N, C-alpha and C positions, 0 to 999 in steps of 0.2 A: 204514963196516961195522958190520953188527950182527951177533949170533950169538943164536940160538935154539934152544931145546932139542926135539928130536924124539921120538918113540917109541924104545924101544931101545937107548936110552941113546946115539945118536948124535945131532951138532949139523951145524946147516948155516947157513953164512955168506951172509947177504941184503946187498945194496948198498943203501946209501940212497937213496931217490929223489932227483933234481932238484929242489931248490924253486923254486917260480915267483915270481918276483922280484916283481912286483905284488901276488900274493896276499899274499907275507910282508909287503910293505910295508903293505898294508891292515890287515892282520891286528895287525902291530907298532904302526902308527898308533892302532888302537882300544885294542889292551890295554894298551901302555905309552905314553899321552900324557900328555904333561905340561903341555897348556896352550899358548895361543897365543903367540909373540913378541911383544915391547911392540910397539904402535902398529899393528897388524893391524887390530884393531876389527871382530873378526867379531860380526855377529848374527843367525846362524841357532840358532832355536831346540832343535835336535836335534843340533847340533854337540858333538861329544865332548869337542874343547878347550875348547869355551866353559862344559860342565858342570865342567870341572878349574878353572878361572878362577872360577868361581862357586862352586865348594867350596872353593878357596884363599881366596877372599875372606872367605866364612863363617867360618875359622878366625883371618883374621888378624883380624876385627871381634870374635871372641871377644878374643883377645889384648888387642886395643885396650881393650877395656870395661873387661876385667880391671885392666889397667894403670890405666885412669882411676878406680877404684876402684868398680865394680860388684860387688856382693855374689855376685851367681850369674849364669852364663851359660851357656846351652845352645846347642848347635847340633840342629836339627832335631828341634824339642822339641814335645811335644804340648801344643796348648791348646783344650779343647773337642774338638770335631769335627776339628778342624784339624791341620796339621803346621805351625810356624812354622820359618822359615828360621834365624832367631836370636832367641831369648827370653832377657832380659836383667830382673836386679831389683835394687833397691836402694832398701831401705826399704818405704814401702809403694808405690811405682811399679814397674810391671810393664808395661816395654815389649816390641815385637816389630819384627823387621827382617823385610824380604822384599827376595831380591834375584832379579833376573829381567835375564839379559843382553841379552834382546829386549826387544822394545817390547809392554808388559802391555796386555792387551785390559781396556779402563777401565771397561767394566760389570762384568765379573769382579773386577776390582782393588777396587773400589768396594764390590762384595756381602763380600768378604774381609773388606776392612776395617771394615766396618758389624760382620760376625759376629765380629771377633776383639775389639771393642772390647765388644762384647756377651757375650763371654766374661771380662772383667775386666781386658784390656790398656788400661792408660789412655792409652798413645804408640804410634804407629805410623809405621814410616819405610819407604819403599818405595827402592830402588836399584836404577835401570834406566839405560839408554843416554839422552842428552839428547833432549827432544821437548817436543811442546807439551803431552804428557800429565803431563809433571812442574810444571805448576799447577795441574792437575785434581785431583790426589792429593798426601798429604806424603808427597815424595819428592823424592829428589837425583839428578842427572843425572849418572853418571859417565863422563868423556870414555873411559877406557881400563881395561878388565877386567881387561889382562895388565901394567900398568903397570910400569915395570923398578922394582925395588926394592921393591914393592909401597906406591909413592909415589900413592895412589888422588888422584883431583881430580875435587871436584864443579865442574861447567859448566853446572848449571843446576838450578832448585828452589829457588837460596840470594837472600836479596835484603839488602838495605842501604839503609842512608838515602840520600836523594836530594834534590833541590833541594825547597824547600817543607817538607822534615821529613817528608814521607811516603815509604815504604819502595819501592823498584823494585827490577828482576832486577839481582843483582851482576854487576861487569862482568867483574871478575877471578875466576882459579877459586879453589876453596874446597878445601884438604886436608883430603881425608876423617879424618885422624889428629885434626887440631884441631878438627873437628866433632865427633867422638866425645869429646873431653875436654870442649869445653864442655856436650854434650848430658847427659852424666852429670852435670855441675856445676849441671845446671839453669840455664845461663847463654845458651842459646837454646831455641827454643820455635817449634812450628808456629802459623800464624797465616791469619787472609785479609785479603787487599787490597782485594777488593770482594765481590759476593756468587757467585761462582762461580771465582775464583781464589785462592791463597794461595801458601805459600812457608815455608821456615825462614829467619827472623833472629833476632839477640841481643834480649835480654830489654830493653836498653836501646834498640835501635831501635824494638821495638814500643812502647815507653812515647814516644820523640818521635813514632812514627806515631798512637797514640792520641790524645796531645794535640794534636797538629795536627788530627785528625780533628774532635776536640771543639770546637778553636776554630773550624773548619769550620762543624760542625755550631752551634754558638751565631750564628756569623754569617749561616748560612743561617735559623736560627731566627729572628733578630732581623728579617732581611730577608722572612720569610713573617710575621710580626707588621706591620711594615710594609704590606705587601700585602695583608694582611686587614684592615688599617685604609684603606687606599686603597679596597679592595673594598667596604668597609660605607658609608665616605662615598660611593663612586658608586652601591650599592645606593640609599642613602637619596636622593641626588639623584635616581635612576632613580622611587625610589616618588614622592618629590614632583611630578618632570614628569608621572609616568603620572595622579597623581591632579588636578594643574592639565588635563591633557591629558581626563582625564574630565569635569573642570567643562567646560572650551570645548566639549567633545563636546555635556553636558548642555545647555550654555546654545543651541549651535547649533541642537538638535535643539528647543528651546523656541521660536528665532526659526522656524526652518521652519516649525513648527506654528502661530506667528502668522501669520507670511508667509501659510502656506496657509489660515489662517482669514479674514486681510485680503483675499485672493486670493476665497475664496468671497464674501464681502459683498459686494464690488467687484463681482463677478459677479452677484449678487443685484441689486444697485443697479442694475449695466447692465441685468438685465432689468425692472426697473421703471422706467426711465428710458424704456425702448424702450416700455413698454406705455404710458407717460405720453405718449410722443408720439404714440404711434398714435391713445389719446382724445383728445390735441389735435387733431390732425389731423381726426378724424371730427368733432369740436366744431366747425372751422374750415369744414369741407365744411357743416355742417349751418345753420352763422350764414351763409355765404356765401348758400347756397340761400334761407334765410329774408329776408336782403336784399334779393333779385332777387324773390321773392316777394312782399314788401313794397312796393318800389319798384313792380311792376307794380298793384297794389292802388291804391296812392297816384296811377298815373298813370290809373285806371281810375275813381276818386274824383273826382279833377279833371273829368277828361273829363265824368262825368254832372254834375257840378255846372253847367260851361259849356252843359252840352244844358238842365240846368233853368233856368239865369238867360236863356237864349237863347228858350224858350217862355215864360217869366214876359216877356221885353222883348216878344218877338211880340204878347202877347195884351195888353199897355199900348198898344203902337202901334194895335192893331185896334180898340180901344175908341176 
């Protein structure tokens, strides 16, 4: 019941309306939200409980950073033209933390990281759900943003030394409180495994990784030098073969020219021989004709002599 005052000094009692259970529940859930229960793992960007979990994590981070030795920690602090979820400083180091209970937009996250570093932030950490993006950003993948007792654990983004001395994704979970203590103490740092992906590892692990990579680079350099030497020898052998081939080609061309010249000389000799054969045949025919004419003249001469001798003999007998 409610009592309200009306004119002329009278009061009227009004009955309270019956509340709508569904509306009351929705209003209560929105206004008096206290986050998700442990293990729910909600990933909705506009969820009120997710915002509560994110805000609780920010202040938990502030407490852990101060306990680890950070000189100044601010929640929702302004840095340049942007607002950073957690901004902490120790000495000359100015580091920022961005908390996102949902999967971040990779392009926007990269742009924000670049902008904050341009504004003077030396180190940047993204706390997001686990996923493929943790290898593309300086990020840690948190398993549950509503962890019981605020025992947050990172299941992605952390690296450890693997076989061969290079860093690989960490297999076991990483306590976030332990990470914060090591980060403030500069015992852990972000680095790149390859051209595109990276992660967080201890300085000792990065030293082993760097030493292993240096050994690999030295071995590859030696192999490259050997390959270059072999390539230089192969090129020299190829040049020698090319020169030899050029000489053989030149000799072959000269031999072809000589053969062509000899062929021309042979053809000319054949033409001269054919001319000689024709002249010889003509001369033989001429000689044969002259022999035949000579034989005829000889016969005629002998016949004339016989006639003369006959006439002389006849004259002698007639006397």
